[in-house]
C-alpha positions in Angstrom: 36.6 44.0 -10.2 37.5 41.3 -11.7 38.2 39.4 -8.8 34.6 40.0 -7.8 34.0 38.9 -11.2 35.4 35.6 -10.7 34.1 34.9 -7.2 30.5 35.5 -8.4 31.9 32.8 -11.8 33.0 30.2 -9.1 30.0 30.7 -6.8 27.1 30.1 -10.3 29.3 27.1 -11.5 28.7 25.6 -8.1 24.8 26.1 -7.7 24.6 25.1 -10.9 26.7 21.7 -9.9 25.3 21.3 -6.4 24.3 17.3 -6.4 25.3 16.1 -10.2 28.4 14.3 -8.8 27.8 11.9 -5.6 31.1 10.6 -4.6 31.3 6.6 -5.0 30.2 4.9 -1.5 32.7 2.0 -0.2 31.0 -0.7 1.2 33.9 -3.2 2.8 31.6 -4.4 5.4 31.9 -8.0 6.9 28.8 -10.2 7.3 27.2 -11.7 10.2 27.6 -15.3 9.0 31.8 -15.2 7.0 30.4 -14.6 4.3 31.8 -12.5 2.0 31.8 -8.9 2.6 29.9 -6.4 0.3 31.4 -4.5 -2.6 30.1 -1.3 -4.6 31.3 -2.0 -7.6 28.2 -1.9 -10.3 26.1 -0.5 -7.9 23.5 2.3 -9.3 22.8 5.5 -7.5 18.7 3.9 -7.4 19.8 1.5 -5.8 21.7 2.9 -3.0 19.2 5.8 -2.7 17.0 2.8 -1.4 19.1 0.8 0.2 18.0 -1.9 -1.5 21.7 -4.2 -2.5 20.6 -7.5 -4.5 23.1 -10.3 -3.7 24.9 -12.4 -7.5 22.3 -15.0 -7.1 19.5 -11.6 -6.8 20.3 -9.9 -9.7 18.4 -11.1 -12.7 19.0 -10.1 -16.5 18.9 -6.6 -17.6 18.0 -6.0 -14.1 13.9 -6.5 -14.7 12.1 -7.3 -10.9 11.7 -10.8 -10.2 8.1 -11.5 -10.6 7.2 -14.4 -10.3 9.8 -14.9 -6.5 8.7 -16.2 -3.1 7.1 -12.4 -1.9 3.5 -13.4 -0.8 1.6 -11.0 -2.7 -1.8 -12.5 -1.1 -0.6 -11.4 2.1 1.1 -8.2 1.3 -2.0 -7.0 -0.2 -4.5 -8.3 2.3 -2.2 -7.0 5.5 -2.3 -2.9 4.1 -6.5 -3.8 3.3 -7.0 -4.5 6.7 -4.2 -1.3 7.3 -7.3 1.0 5.7 -9.7 -0.9 6.9 -8.9 0.1 10.5 -7.4 3.7 9.1 -11.2 4.2 7.9 -12.7 3.0 11.3 -10.8 5.6 13.1 -9.8 5.1 16.6 -13.4 6.5 18.5 -15.2 3.8 16.3 -12.3 1.0 16.6 -12.6 2.0 20.0 -16.0 0.2 20.4 -16.9 -1.8 17.7 -12.9 -3.4 17.3 -14.5 -7.2 18.9 -17.4 -7.4 16.2 -14.8 -6.1 14.2 -11.8 -9.1 14.0 -14.2 -11.5 15.0 -17.1 -11.2 12.4 -16.3 -8.4 9.8 -12.2 -9.4 9.1 -12.3 -12.9 8.5 -15.3 -11.9 5.9 -13.5 -10.1 4.5 -9.8 -11.5 4.4 -11.4 -14.8 2.5 -13.1 -12.2 -0.1 -10.1 -10.8 -1.0 -8.2 -13.7 -1.1 -10.8 -15.7 -3.8 -10.2 -12.3 -5.4 -6.8 -12.6 -5.3 -6.6 -15.8 -5.9 -8.2 -15.7 -8.9 -6.9 -13.3 -10.8 -3.6 -15.3 -11.3 0.0 -15.7 -10.2 1.3 -13.4 -12.8 -0.8 -10.7 -12.7 -0.6 -10.3 -8.6 2.9 -8.2 -8.4 0.6 -5.5 -10.5 -2.0 -5.2 -7.7 -2.3 -2.4 -5.0 -4.9 -2.0 -3.0 -5.6 1.9 -3.0 -4.6 4.5 0.6 -6.8 6.5 -0.1 -10.1 6.0 2.7 -13.5 8.8 2.6 -13.0 10.7 5.1 -16.7 11.9 6.9 -19.5 10.0 5.8 -18.4 8.0 2.5 -18.1 4.9 1.8 -14.7 4.0 0.5 -12.7 1.8 2.6 -10.8 1.1 -0.4 -10.0 -0.7 -4.2 -8.0 -3.7 -5.7 -6.2 -1.3 -8.3 -4.8 -3.5 -11.4 -2.1 -1.0 -12.7 -0.8 -3.4 -15.9 -4.4 -2.7 -16.8 -5.7 0.3 -15.1 -8.9 -0.3 -13.6 -10.0 -1.5 -10.5 -10.8 -4.8 -10.0 -13.0 -5.3 -6.5 -14.2 -2.2 -4.0 -14.4 -2.8 -0.3 -16.7 -0.4 1.3 -18.6 0.2 4.5 -21.9 2.4 4.1 -23.9 3.7 7.8 -27.5 2.2 8.3 -30.0 4.4 9.9 -32.7 1.8 10.6 -36.4 3.2 12.6 -36.3 2.3 15.9 -33.3 0.5 16.0 -30.6 3.1 15.2 -26.8 2.9 13.1 -25.7 -0.2 11.5 -22.3 -0.5 9.6 -22.2 -2.6 6.5 -19.6 -3.9 4.9 -19.5 -4.7 1.3 -17.5 -5.1 -1.9 -18.1 -4.5 -5.3 -16.8 -6.1 -8.1 -15.2 -5.5 -11.9 -17.6 -9.0 -13.5 -20.7 -7.2 -13.1 -19.3 -3.8 -13.5 -19.5 -3.1 -10.0 -23.2 -2.9 -10.2 -24.5 -5.9 -7.5 -23.4 -5.4 -3.8 -22.5 -8.3 -2.8 -22.4 -8.6 1.6 -19.7 -8.8 4.4 -21.1 -8.4 7.4 -22.9 -5.3 9.5 -21.9 -4.2 13.0 -24.2 -2.6 15.2 -24.0 0.4 16.3 -26.6 1.8 18.7 -28.9 4.8 18.2 -26.8 7.5 18.2 -25.0 8.8 15.6 -22.0 7.6 14.8 -18.6 10.0 14.3 -17.4 10.5 10.8 -14.8 8.1 9.6 -11.6 8.5 10.2 -12.7 10.4 13.4 
């Protein structure tokens, strides 16, 4: 009976401590350009988990993020916005309106987004993000530009379906700004679909 209790106790301790000890990972591989090998000294578990390793010149005091580095935040956010817009349209719609979208809507959208981000200033951009939840079905939302520092939307980009009598369906791309409390409708452009009802967004 004592042996049975010992086995239960050992199993219980093993389960309770599972994952609490992480053995050190030694990284002595040499770099391709002949520089000193990368060592694991001083790396946190978080750094190892994310795969991000900073050289001495990239390490900042007290592990603060480099908010004023060489990162092109405008380009990163613009790329994400384009990705969200394509996702919003969905394959069925994109297949038929891709040329018009690439020629007229996309350049205008990029220009507006660049203006919004440039006006925010370099210090604010590291706190900006593009939302990742376009509205499905017939909802208008494509993406929002969100300011995490102030916890608010800065701009909202939408696309609306307009059914015009004897013309058919149009996709109206527009945006709203926090500067006017999102009340005004700022035009980006339109794409004609046809007289048949278009598929739902993201379909």
